C-alpha positions in Angstrom: -7.2 7.8 -29.0 -10.6 6.6 -28.3 -12.2 7.6 -24.9 -12.8 5.1 -22.1 -15.8 3.0 -22.4 -18.4 2.9 -19.9 -19.5 -0.6 -18.5 -21.3 -2.4 -19.7 -20.3 -1.2 -23.4 -22.5 -2.4 -26.2 -19.9 -1.6 -28.8 -17.1 -3.8 -27.4 -18.8 -6.4 -25.1 -15.8 -8.8 -24.8 -13.6 -6.0 -23.4 -16.1 -5.2 -20.7 -16.6 -8.9 -20.0 -12.8 -9.5 -19.8 -12.3 -6.3 -17.5 -15.2 -7.6 -15.2 -13.5 -10.8 -14.9 -10.0 -9.2 -14.2 -11.6 -7.4 -11.6 -13.3 -10.2 -9.9 -10.5 -12.7 -10.0 -7.3 -10.5 -9.5 -8.9 -7.6 -7.7 -7.3 -5.2 -10.0 -7.3 -1.5 -9.0 -9.4 1.1 -11.0 -6.2 2.5 -12.6 -5.1 -0.6 -13.8 -8.4 -1.6 -15.1 -8.7 1.8 -17.0 -5.2 1.4 -18.4 -6.1 -2.3 -19.7 -9.4 -0.7 -21.2 -7.5 2.0 -23.0 -4.8 -0.4 -24.5 -7.5 -3.0 -25.8 -9.7 -0.3 -27.3 -6.6 1.1 -29.3 -6.1 -2.4 -30.6 -9.7 -2.9 -31.3 -10.2 0.1 -33.2 -7.4 -0.9 -35.8 -8.7 -4.5 -35.9 -12.3 -3.1 -36.5 -11.2 -0.8 -39.3 -9.7 -3.7 -41.2 -12.7 -5.8 -40.7 -11.4 -8.1 -37.9 -12.0 -8.5 -34.1 -10.4 -10.0 -31.1 -12.4 -13.4 -31.6 -11.0 -14.0 -35.2 -7.7 -12.2 -35.5 -4.5 -14.1 -36.6 -0.9 -13.8 -35.3 -0.3 -12.1 -38.6 -3.1 -9.6 -38.0 -1.5 -8.7 -34.6 2.0 -8.4 -36.1 0.5 -5.8 -38.6 -0.9 -4.0 -35.6 2.5 -3.8 -34.0 3.9 -2.6 -37.2 1.5 0.2 -37.4 2.3 1.2 -33.8 6.2 1.4 -34.5 5.6 3.3 -37.6 3.3 5.7 -35.9 6.5 6.3 -33.6 4.9 4.7 -30.5 7.4 3.9 -27.7 8.7 0.4 -27.3 7.4 0.3 -23.8 4.1 1.4 -24.9 3.8 -1.1 -27.5 5.2 -3.9 -25.1 2.2 -2.6 -22.6 -0.4 -3.0 -25.3 0.7 -6.3 -26.3 0.5 -7.5 -22.6 -3.0 -6.6 -22.4 -3.7 -8.4 -25.7 -1.8 -11.4 -24.1 -4.0 -11.4 -21.3 -7.2 -10.9 -23.2 -6.5 -13.9 -25.7 -5.6 -16.1 -22.7 -8.8 -15.3 -21.3 -10.7 -15.8 -24.5 -9.2 -19.3 -24.8 -10.0 -20.3 -21.1 -13.6 -19.2 -21.8 -13.9 -21.2 -24.9 -14.3 -18.1 -27.3 -11.2 -18.8 -29.1 -9.4 -22.2 -29.7 -5.9 -20.5 -29.8 -3.9 -17.7 -28.5 -2.2 -15.8 -31.4 0.0 -13.9 -29.0 1.9 -17.0 -28.2 3.7 -16.4 -31.6 4.6 -12.8 -30.9 7.8 -11.5 -29.1 7.5 -8.4 -27.1 9.7 -5.4 -28.4 13.2 -5.1 -26.9 13.0 -2.5 -24.2 15.6 0.2 -24.1 17.4 0.7 -20.8 15.9 3.3 -18.6 17.9 4.6 -15.7 15.8 6.2 -13.0 16.2 9.9 -12.6 17.0 11.5 -9.2 17.9 14.5 -7.6 21.1 15.2 -5.7 21.2 15.2 -1.9 21.7 19.0 -2.0 18.7 19.4 -4.5 16.5 17.4 -2.1 17.7 19.6 0.9 16.9 22.9 -1.2 13.5 21.4 -2.1 12.8 20.6 1.6 14.1 24.2 2.7 11.6 25.6 0.2 8.7 23.9 1.5 9.3 25.1 5.1 9.8 28.6 3.7 6.3 28.7 2.0 4.4 31.9 3.1 1.2 30.5 4.3 1.8 28.3 7.4 -0.8 25.4 6.7 0.6 24.9 3.2 4.2 24.9 4.3 3.4 22.6 7.2 1.6 20.1 4.9 3.9 20.4 2.0 7.0 19.7 4.5 5.2 16.7 5.9 4.4 15.3 2.7 8.0 15.9 1.2 9.9 14.7 4.4 7.6 11.7 4.5 8.2 10.8 0.9 12.0 11.2 1.1 12.2 9.5 4.3 10.3 6.4 3.2 10.4 6.4 -0.6 6.5 5.6 -0.9 4.6 5.7 -4.1 2.6 8.9 -4.5 -0.5 6.9 -4.4 0.6 5.4 -1.1 1.4 8.7 0.4 -1.7 10.7 -0.4 -3.9 8.1 1.0 -2.2 7.5 4.3 -4.8 7.1 7.1 -4.2 9.2 10.0 -4.7 6.7 12.8 -1.4 5.4 12.9 0.3 8.9 13.1 -1.5 9.7 16.4 1.7 8.4 18.4 5.3 9.1 18.0 6.0 6.0 15.8 9.3 5.0 14.4 7.5 2.8 11.9 4.4 2.7 10.0 2.6 0.1 8.0 1.7 1.0 4.2 -0.7 -0.8 2.0 0.9 -1.0 -1.5 0.5 -2.7 -4.8 -1.9 -5.8 -4.8 -2.9 -5.2 -1.3 0.7 -6.0 0.1 1.5 -4.5 3.6 5.1 -3.6 4.2 6.7 -1.8 7.2 8.9 1.5 6.6 10.8 3.4 9.0 10.4 7.2 9.9 13.3 9.3 10.7 13.2 12.1 13.2 12.7 15.0 10.7 9.8 13.1 9.1 8.3 12.6 12.6 8.7 16.2 13.5 7.3 17.6 10.3 4.2 15.2 10.5 3.6 16.2 14.4 3.6 19.9 13.2 1.2 19.2 10.4 -1.3 17.2 12.8 -1.4 20.3 15.0 -2.5 22.3 12.0 -4.5 19.8 10.4 -6.7 19.1 13.7 -7.3 22.9 14.2 -9.4 22.9 11.0 -13.1 21.6 11.8 -13.2 20.3 8.1 -10.4 17.9 8.7 -10.8 16.6 12.2 -13.3 14.0 11.0 -11.3 12.7 8.0 -9.6 9.3 8.2 -6.7 10.6 5.9 -3.5 12.2 7.1 -3.7 14.6 4.1 -7.4 15.4 3.5 -9.1 17.3 1.0 -13.1 17.7 0.8 -14.5 14.4 1.4 -11.5 12.4 0.4 -7.7 13.1 0.4 -5.2 15.1 -1.5 -4.8 13.6 -5.2 -1.8 12.5 -6.9 -2.3 15.2 -9.4 -2.6 17.7 -6.8 0.5 16.9 -5.0 2.5 16.6 -8.2 1.5 20.0 -9.4 2.3 21.5 -5.8 5.7 19.8 -5.9 6.5 21.4 -9.3 5.8 24.9 -8.2 7.7 24.2 -5.0 10.9 23.1 -7.4 10.6 26.7 -8.9 10.8 28.3 -5.6 13.7 26.2 -4.7 15.7 27.1 -8.0 15.2 23.7 -9.6 13.8 23.0 -13.0 10.4 21.7 -12.4 10.5 19.2 -15.5 13.2 17.5 -13.3 10.9 17.2 -10.2 7.9 14.8 -9.5 6.9 12.4 -6.6 8.4 9.5 -8.5 12.0 11.3 -8.9 11.7 12.0 -5.1 11.1 8.3 -4.7 14.1 7.2 -7.1 16.2 10.0 -5.0 15.3 8.0 -1.6 16.3 4.8 -3.2 19.7 6.1 -4.9 20.9 8.0 -1.7 20.0 4.9 0.5 22.1 2.7 -1.8 24.9 5.3 -2.3 25.2 5.4 1.7 25.5 1.6 2.0 21.8 0.1 1.9 21.7 -3.4 0.5 19.4 -4.4 -2.2 17.1 -6.6 -0.2 16.8 -4.1 2.5 15.9 -1.5 -0.2 13.5 -3.7 -2.1 11.4 -4.1 1.2 11.4 -0.6 1.8 10.2 0.3 -1.7 7.7 -2.4 -2.1 9.1 -4.2 -5.1 7.7 -7.5 -5.6 10.9 -8.6 -7.7 14.5 -7.8 -6.5 15.2 -7.4 -10.3 12.9 -4.0 -10.3 15.5 -2.7 -7.5 18.7 -3.8 -9.2 18.1 -0.9 -11.7 19.4 1.4 -9.0 22.9 -0.2 -9.3 23.2 0.8 -12.9 23.3 4.7 -11.7 26.4 4.3 -9.7 28.8 1.5 -11.1 31.7 3.2 -9.2 30.0 2.5 -6.1 30.0 -1.3 -6.9 33.6 -1.2 -7.8 34.3 0.5 -4.4 32.4 -2.3 -2.5 34.7 -5.1 -4.2 37.7 -3.1 -3.3 36.7 -2.5 0.3 35.0 -6.0 1.0 36.6 -8.7 -1.3 39.2 -10.8 0.6 41.7 -10.7 -2.3 41.2 -7.0 -3.2 44.3 -5.9 -1.1 46.3 -9.2 -1.2 49.1 -7.4 -3.5 49.4 -4.7 -0.7 50.1 -7.5 1.8 52.7 -9.3 -0.1 
């Protein structure tokens, strides 16, 4: 896999120009632009090895490209992601008059296998939180407890969690405003355990001169704690809680929040709002994890469910 190119890049200028256009027109985040760059460079290198390029490749060239990826054992999800990047690039080339056609129009995306969200049980989440409270170093224990309680109480994405501003936590709030993907804001609720854990962490945080001037709730140096740092700390915590660290990640805690909320009666539309999903179909995947719950809802709520018992 090639390394990420710098900008501007003399080797693949069309990729650089496309990414600059995406950044300006759609305001894509740095991580999204980096993902586009990696996927497009993976495609370009194969095309270039065969004497082709993005400006002149045909649909057959791209089909051969997909065939190579499948033969190399690339997952269907990764193939679909690379094809999506190609679609975006080809569409832009047509808009700019660099190409007359979009060869991706004639290529179908690979079928995606069903991928159900993995989650922890309520007892496992309780064990994880208990392990955070019992960490030997007080500052570490208070920070980890606050982050875990907050994550489990709200279902935030890890990028949203680590970059939370501290200002709105200076008061005892029942809700906070979170800025998610695409700059979309949403309101999420905080339970009592999360508010208590945050208050304890703020006391610890503000006692450190290096932290008091930071604008972040979870500062680290001149910025905030990174996603990778929190994920690594969470895996270490899983070991202390007697859980397999391979099963535990920030995203698994987010899935656990959603699954437990749904199991206890939350409706999909409300859950969609809390998770910050743009499309309800993304939220609906959680219903597949508990089909018996859907059957129970019908039995309890449908007007004809108990008709035979009433006759």
